C-alpha positions in Angstrom: 125.1 87.7 -40.3 125.6 85.8 -37.1 127.2 82.9 -38.8 130.0 85.0 -40.2 133.3 85.9 -38.5 136.1 88.3 -39.4 139.6 87.0 -39.8 142.6 89.3 -40.1 145.6 88.0 -42.1 148.4 90.5 -42.3 146.6 93.7 -43.2 143.6 92.1 -44.9 140.2 91.3 -43.4 138.1 88.3 -44.6 134.6 87.4 -43.7 134.1 83.6 -43.5 131.5 81.3 -42.1 131.9 80.0 -38.5 133.5 76.6 -38.6 135.7 77.3 -41.6 138.9 75.2 -41.4 142.2 77.1 -41.4 143.2 75.2 -44.5 140.2 76.6 -46.4 141.1 80.1 -45.3 144.6 79.5 -46.7 143.1 78.8 -50.1 140.7 81.8 -49.9 143.4 84.3 -48.9 145.8 83.2 -51.5 148.8 84.0 -49.2 152.0 83.6 -51.2 154.9 81.7 -49.6 158.0 79.9 -51.0 157.7 77.2 -48.4 155.2 74.6 -47.2 152.5 75.9 -44.9 151.9 73.3 -42.2 150.0 75.1 -39.4 148.7 78.5 -38.3 148.9 80.8 -35.3 145.3 81.8 -34.4 145.1 84.5 -31.8 148.7 83.6 -30.6 148.0 79.9 -30.4 149.5 77.3 -32.7 146.8 75.3 -34.5 146.4 72.5 -37.0 145.4 73.5 -40.5 142.3 71.4 -39.9 141.2 73.5 -36.9 137.9 75.3 -37.3 137.6 79.0 -36.7 134.7 79.9 -34.4 135.2 83.6 -33.6 136.8 86.8 -34.9 140.6 86.2 -34.9 144.0 87.0 -36.3 145.7 84.3 -38.3 149.3 83.9 -39.2 150.3 81.0 -41.4 153.2 79.0 -40.3 155.6 77.4 -42.9 158.6 75.2 -42.6 161.1 78.1 -42.7 160.2 78.8 -39.0 160.9 76.9 -35.8 157.2 76.3 -35.2 156.7 75.0 -38.7 159.7 72.7 -38.6 158.6 71.2 -35.3 155.2 70.4 -36.9 157.0 68.8 -39.9 159.3 66.8 -37.7 156.4 65.6 -35.4 154.5 64.5 -38.5 157.4 62.7 -40.0 158.0 60.8 -36.8 154.4 59.7 -36.6 154.7 58.6 -40.3 157.8 56.5 -39.6 156.2 54.9 -36.5 153.2 53.9 -38.5 155.3 52.5 -41.3 157.3 50.4 -38.8 154.1 49.0 -37.2 153.0 47.9 -40.7 156.3 46.5 -42.0 157.4 44.9 -38.7 154.2 44.0 -36.9 154.7 43.2 -33.2 157.8 45.4 -33.0 158.3 48.2 -30.5 160.0 51.3 -31.9 161.5 54.1 -29.8 162.5 57.5 -31.0 165.4 58.5 -28.7 167.2 61.7 -29.6 168.5 64.0 -32.3 171.6 63.0 -34.2 173.2 64.7 -37.1 170.4 66.3 -39.2 167.7 63.9 -37.9 166.4 61.8 -35.1 167.8 58.4 -34.0 165.6 55.6 -33.0 165.7 51.8 -32.3 163.3 49.0 -33.1 162.9 46.1 -30.7 162.0 43.1 -32.8 162.3 39.3 -32.5 165.5 39.4 -34.5 168.3 42.0 -35.1 167.4 44.9 -37.4 168.7 44.7 -41.0 169.5 47.3 -43.6 166.8 45.8 -45.8 164.2 46.3 -43.1 165.0 50.1 -43.1 164.6 50.0 -46.9 161.2 48.4 -46.7 160.1 50.9 -44.0 161.2 53.8 -46.2 159.4 52.4 -49.2 156.2 52.1 -47.1 156.6 55.7 -46.0 156.9 56.8 -49.6 153.8 54.8 -50.5 151.7 56.4 -47.7 153.0 59.8 -48.8 152.0 59.2 -52.4 148.5 58.2 -51.2 148.3 61.6 -49.5 146.3 60.2 -46.6 144.7 62.6 -44.2 146.1 63.1 -40.7 143.1 64.0 -38.5 142.8 65.4 -35.0 140.3 63.8 -32.7 139.2 64.4 -29.1 138.4 61.2 -27.3 137.8 60.1 -23.7 140.7 58.7 -21.8 139.0 55.3 -21.7 138.8 55.3 -25.5 142.4 56.4 -25.8 143.6 53.6 -23.5 141.6 51.1 -25.5 143.1 52.2 -28.8 146.6 52.1 -27.4 146.0 48.7 -25.8 144.9 47.3 -29.2 148.1 48.7 -30.8 150.4 47.5 -28.0 151.5 51.0 -27.1 151.5 50.4 -23.3 153.8 53.3 -22.5 151.3 55.8 -23.9 148.6 54.4 -21.6 150.9 55.1 -18.6 151.6 58.6 -19.9 148.0 59.4 -20.2 147.5 58.5 -16.6 149.7 61.4 -15.7 147.0 63.9 -16.9 144.0 65.1 -15.0 141.7 65.8 -17.9 139.1 63.3 -18.9 139.5 63.9 -22.6 142.7 63.8 -24.7 143.6 64.8 -28.2 144.9 62.1 -30.6 146.0 62.1 -34.2 144.9 59.4 -36.6 146.4 58.4 -39.9 145.2 55.3 -41.8 143.9 53.6 -38.6 147.2 54.4 -36.7 146.6 56.5 -33.6 149.2 58.5 -31.8 149.5 61.1 -29.1 151.5 64.1 -30.2 152.7 67.2 -28.4 151.3 69.7 -30.8 149.8 70.1 -34.3 150.6 67.9 -37.2 150.5 68.4 -41.0 147.1 67.9 -42.5 148.1 64.9 -44.7 151.0 62.6 -45.5 151.5 64.3 -48.9 153.2 67.2 -47.0 156.0 64.9 -45.8 158.0 64.3 -49.0 161.4 65.6 -47.8 163.1 62.9 -45.7 165.6 60.1 -45.8 165.7 56.9 -43.7 169.2 55.6 -42.9 170.2 52.4 -41.2 172.4 53.2 -38.2 173.3 50.2 -36.2 171.5 49.1 -34.1 168.7 51.4 -35.2 167.9 54.1 -37.7 168.2 57.8 -38.4 165.3 59.7 -39.8 167.0 62.5 -41.7 164.9 65.6 -41.9 165.2 69.1 -43.4 166.2 72.2 -41.4 164.3 75.5 -41.5 167.2 77.3 -43.3 166.6 75.0 -46.3 163.3 73.3 -45.7 163.0 71.7 -49.1 166.2 69.6 -49.0 168.0 67.1 -46.8 171.4 68.5 -45.8 174.5 66.3 -46.3 174.9 63.7 -43.6 177.6 64.4 -41.1 178.8 61.6 -38.8 178.7 62.5 -35.1 180.3 59.5 -33.4 181.3 61.3 -30.2 177.8 62.7 -29.7 176.3 59.3 -30.4 178.5 57.8 -27.7 177.4 60.4 -25.2 173.7 59.7 -26.0 174.4 56.0 -25.6 175.9 56.6 -22.2 172.9 58.7 -21.2 170.5 55.9 -22.2 172.6 53.3 -20.4 172.7 55.5 -17.3 168.9 56.1 -17.4 168.3 52.3 -17.5 170.7 51.7 -14.6 168.8 54.1 -12.3 165.5 52.9 -13.8 164.4 56.5 -14.7 164.1 56.6 -18.5 160.8 58.4 -19.1 158.5 60.8 -17.3 156.3 58.0 -16.0 159.2 56.3 -14.1 160.4 59.7 -12.8 156.9 60.6 -11.6 156.5 57.2 -9.8 159.6 58.0 -7.7 158.3 61.4 -6.8 154.7 60.2 -6.1 155.9 57.6 -3.7 156.9 60.4 -1.4 159.8 58.5 -0.1 162.3 61.2 0.5 165.0 58.7 1.0 164.5 57.3 -2.5 164.2 60.8 -4.0 167.4 62.0 -2.2 169.2 58.8 -3.3 168.2 59.5 -6.9 169.6 63.0 -6.7 172.8 61.9 -5.0 173.5 59.1 -7.4 172.8 61.4 -10.4 175.1 64.0 -9.0 177.8 61.4 -8.1 177.7 60.3 -11.8 178.4 63.9 -12.8 181.2 64.2 -10.3 182.8 61.0 -11.5 182.7 62.1 -15.1 184.3 65.5 -14.1 186.9 63.7 -12.0 187.8 61.5 -15.0 188.2 64.5 -17.3 190.4 66.2 -14.6 192.5 63.0 -14.5 192.8 62.9 -18.2 194.1 66.5 -18.2 196.5 65.8 -15.3 198.0 62.8 -17.1 199.0 65.1 -19.9 199.8 68.2 -18.0 203.3 68.4 -19.4 201.9 69.3 -22.8 198.3 70.6 -22.0 198.4 74.2 -20.8 195.0 75.5 -22.0 191.5 74.0 -21.4 188.8 75.4 -23.6 185.1 74.8 -22.6 182.3 75.5 -25.0 178.7 74.5 -25.5 175.2 75.9 -26.3 173.4 78.4 -24.1 172.3 77.2 -20.6 174.3 74.0 -20.7 175.8 74.7 -17.3 179.3 75.5 -18.6 180.1 77.9 -15.7 179.3 75.4 -13.0 181.1 72.7 -14.9 184.2 74.8 -15.2 184.1 75.5 -11.4 183.7 71.8 -10.6 186.4 70.9 -13.0 188.7 73.4 -11.3 188.1 71.8 -7.9 189.0 68.4 -9.3 192.1 69.8 -10.9 193.2 71.3 -7.6 192.7 67.9 -6.0 195.2 66.7 -8.5 197.7 69.4 -7.6 197.0 71.7 -10.5 196.1 75.3 -10.1 193.5 76.4 -12.7 193.5 80.1 -13.8 190.4 81.4 -15.5 190.6 83.9 -18.4 187.3 85.6 -19.5 187.0 85.6 -23.2 184.6 88.5 -23.0 187.4 90.7 -21.9 189.0 90.3 -25.3 186.2 91.9 -27.3 187.3 94.4 -29.8 186.2 98.0 -29.2 182.5 98.5 -29.9 183.0 100.4 -33.2 185.1 97.5 -34.6 182.4 94.9 -33.7 181.0 93.2 -36.8 177.3 93.6 -37.5 174.7 91.0 -38.5 172.4 91.0 -41.5 170.0 93.2 -39.6 172.7 95.8 -38.9 172.9 95.0 -35.2 176.2 94.4 -33.4 177.1 90.7 -33.6 178.8 89.9 -30.4 178.7 86.2 -31.1 180.8 86.5 -34.2 184.3 85.2 -33.8 185.5 88.5 -35.3 184.1 90.3 -32.3 187.1 88.8 -30.4 190.6 90.3 -30.7 192.0 86.9 -31.5 195.5 88.3 -32.3 195.8 89.7 -28.7 194.2 86.6 -27.2 196.7 84.3 -29.0 199.6 86.5 -28.1 198.7 86.3 -24.5 198.2 82.5 -24.6 201.7 82.1 -26.2 203.3 84.3 -23.6 201.6 82.4 -20.8 202.7 79.0 -22.1 206.3 80.4 -22.4 206.2 81.5 -18.8 206.0 85.3 -19.5 203.8 87.7 -17.7 200.8 89.4 -19.4 198.6 92.4 -18.6 195.0 91.2 -18.3 192.5 93.3 -20.2 189.1 94.3 -18.9 186.2 95.0 -21.3 183.9 97.8 -20.2 180.5 97.0 -21.5 179.1 100.4 -20.7 181.7 102.3 -22.7 182.4 99.5 -25.3 186.1 99.9 -24.7 189.0 97.7 -23.5 190.6 98.9 -20.3 193.6 97.8 -18.1 193.3 97.9 -14.4 196.8 96.7 -13.5 195.9 93.0 -13.2 198.8 90.8 -14.3 199.1 87.0 -14.8 202.0 84.6 -15.1 201.7 80.8 -15.1 203.6 78.6 -12.7 204.5 75.1 -13.7 201.4 73.7 -12.0 199.1 76.3 -13.4 196.6 75.7 -16.2 194.5 78.3 -18.2 190.8 77.6 -18.4 188.8 79.5 -21.0 185.0 79.3 -21.2 183.3 80.8 -24.3 181.2 79.9 -27.3 184.2 79.8 -29.7 186.3 77.5 -27.6 186.0 74.5 -30.0 186.8 76.6 -33.1 190.6 76.4 -33.7 190.5 79.8 -35.4 190.2 81.3 -31.9 193.5 79.7 -30.8 195.1 79.3 -34.2 198.6 80.1 -32.9 198.4 77.3 -30.3 199.3 73.7 -31.4 196.5 71.2 -31.0 198.6 69.2 -28.6 198.9 72.1 -26.1 195.1 72.6 -25.7 192.3 70.4 -24.4 188.7 71.0 -25.7 185.6 70.1 -23.8 182.0 70.3 -25.2 179.2 70.7 -22.6 175.6 70.2 -23.4 172.4 69.1 -21.7 171.5 65.8 -23.5 168.2 64.7 -21.9 168.2 61.1 -20.7 164.4 60.6 -20.4 161.5 60.7 -22.9 157.8 61.3 -22.5 157.0 58.0 -24.3 158.4 56.0 -27.3 157.5 58.7 -29.8 157.6 61.9 -27.9 161.2 62.7 -27.0 162.3 65.6 -24.8 164.4 67.9 -27.0 167.6 69.2 -25.5 166.6 72.7 -26.7 163.5 72.6 -24.5 165.4 71.8 -21.4 167.9 74.6 -22.2 165.3 77.3 -22.8 163.6 76.4 -19.5 166.9 76.6 -17.7 167.6 80.0 -19.4 164.1 81.4 -18.6 164.8 80.6 -14.9 168.3 82.1 -14.9 167.3 85.2 -16.8 164.4 85.9 -14.6 166.3 85.3 -11.4 169.7 86.9 -12.2 169.2 89.3 -15.1 165.8 90.8 -14.5 164.4 89.5 -17.8 160.9 88.2 -18.2 160.0 85.0 -19.9 158.9 87.1 -22.8 162.3 88.6 -23.2 164.0 85.2 -23.1 161.6 83.6 -25.6 161.9 86.6 -27.9 165.7 86.4 -27.8 165.9 82.6 -28.2 165.8 82.4 -32.0 168.9 84.6 -32.3 170.6 82.5 -29.6 169.9 79.4 -31.6 171.2 80.9 -34.8 174.5 81.7 -33.0 174.7 78.1 -31.8 174.1 76.7 -35.2 176.8 78.9 -36.6 179.5 79.0 -33.9 179.1 75.9 -31.7 177.4 72.8 -33.3 179.7 72.6 -36.4 182.7 72.2 -34.1 181.4 69.9 -31.4 182.9 66.7 -32.8 186.4 68.3 -32.5 186.2 68.2 -28.7 188.5 66.0 -26.9 185.8 65.0 -24.5 182.0 65.7 -24.1 180.2 66.2 -20.9 176.4 65.7 -20.5 175.1 68.2 -18.0 171.5 67.0 -18.0 170.1 65.4 -14.8 167.3 62.8 -14.9 165.3 64.6 -12.1 165.8 68.2 -13.1 162.5 68.8 -15.1 160.5 67.8 -12.0 162.5 70.5 -10.0 162.3 73.1 -12.8 158.5 72.7 -13.2 157.4 74.4 -10.0 159.8 77.3 -10.5 159.3 78.1 -14.1 155.5 77.6 -14.4 154.6 80.8 -12.7 157.0 82.7 -14.8 155.6 81.3 -18.0 152.0 82.0 -16.9 152.8 85.7 -16.8 152.6 85.6 -20.6 149.1 86.5 -21.5 147.0 85.5 -24.7 147.5 89.0 -26.2 151.3 88.5 -26.5 153.0 86.8 -29.5 155.1 84.7 -27.2 151.9 83.1 -25.7 152.0 80.1 -28.1 155.5 79.1 -27.1 154.7 79.6 -23.4 151.7 77.4 -23.7 153.7 74.7 -25.5 156.3 74.6 -22.7 153.5 74.6 -20.0 151.8 71.7 -21.8 155.0 69.8 -21.8 155.7 70.5 -18.1 152.2 69.4 -17.3 153.3 65.8 -17.5 155.8 66.1 -14.6 155.0 65.8 -10.9 156.8 68.7 -9.2 159.8 68.0 -6.9 161.1 70.3 -4.2 164.4 72.1 -4.7 165.4 71.6 -1.1 167.3 68.4 -1.6 169.2 69.6 -4.7 172.9 69.7 -3.8 174.4 73.2 -3.7 177.1 72.3 -6.2 174.6 70.8 -8.7 174.8 72.2 -12.2 171.1 73.1 -12.1 171.7 75.3 -9.1 173.2 77.6 -11.6 169.7 78.2 -12.9 167.3 77.7 -9.9 169.6 79.5 -7.5 171.4 78.6 -4.3 174.6 77.5 -6.0 177.8 77.4 -3.9 179.5 78.8 -7.0 177.0 81.8 -7.0 179.7 84.5 -7.6 180.6 82.8 -10.9 177.3 81.8 -12.4 175.5 85.1 -13.1 177.6 86.3 -16.0 
């Protein structure tokens, strides 16, 4: 029959009527899962459970134990809290700003200071809406209708964001008369969103949410005061230069005033240089006791360029930095630990010969000479090529590696003799008050560019590898970030406008028949809001040159 289509789920084929919602297919197929199914991948595209199937297709259900599923859950929970805020504190203006701890941090602009009891009322309203299990529906409306709806609700920043798009129709989500614009599918109803906690966090709130590893519970709250301060500094800086969302950035680019664009770049880079100089001064003031600087951070944070720029500033202060490659202290291949899948786990701290590493650091601090090892990645063996190292009184060891913040790596070195730096790209700008720009998205775009340019890897390869990279970060980096002596934010307010024109063609190489197509389309849709900016004016020492090419530190940034 013409009104029937074939749908493949795993190794089963189902015949259903055209227009069957994905949620109905979930019930028909009786797919068993221990976690909450919140969306589906239909022919390699992520879809709402309310999406109607119109042609033969393959369907894979997405639950909250996956990255895609947890993004759907988080987006839905954010819409829920924004709706509850609008109902409990009418006339307020809420802004979701960034991740913090196990959730997202936001602030509420109201006619009076926010109180703890306000957060309690908002959370109770969220629970009430969840108990009612109200539907969250997806609607396609004209831009004029969308602007009217957002004008009526006072969401002016969304009107400005919609003006960045060329299409005449936009997709909105609606829940209980509250309309919002979301970057991707949402859960089908509020009853899906039972796992959350709302915390008062002066001057705003933290919406605590589950993680994919344990999607049915809220992990214990861990205070991240240092990270919160860096985010606060980023927000303050964005307000100073008047570029705090994509609309304000696009306005600068669209003016076409190269003087203003170059000034934005120069001021942003000068801010980086000032922060690096301050870190170098802090080290210099304590050089009598600090002999080792350890730099760590998640993938594509710009650690290598940061280390180079820090080295320059230290030399200005009369200190000679000496770099030691942690990779050269890998144990021989046969001694490398394996992960749960049986593959070599090079990101494990046990993949490092920490005994030899500590022995060398101790000897260097005591003025002794060491034989520098070299790890041959082809043979999987440690070699010695005759290179030796001894520290002079004005020398300083710099070590860059994922385990730099973990004291197990340098367990023989007293804390007072080492200085730990955490580097990450903590985005200063948002799309609008609800749709923040995740640090993870900036980093994967950076990595796609670098892998494509320097390592011969396609965007498919990078996207496929990214989940394992993230697992390594969650295990080896993020738990230790608060132990850093200082944190450095490597994000630049203009970088996504520069990244756009370089990375878009690479992402478009991923075709609909590839499993990575959904992620590529998500990133392309996100980049669609940015007006492209030429790379020509980007300074050669900029951290993003590490990824887009042309860095004056080129010999050091490919590894």
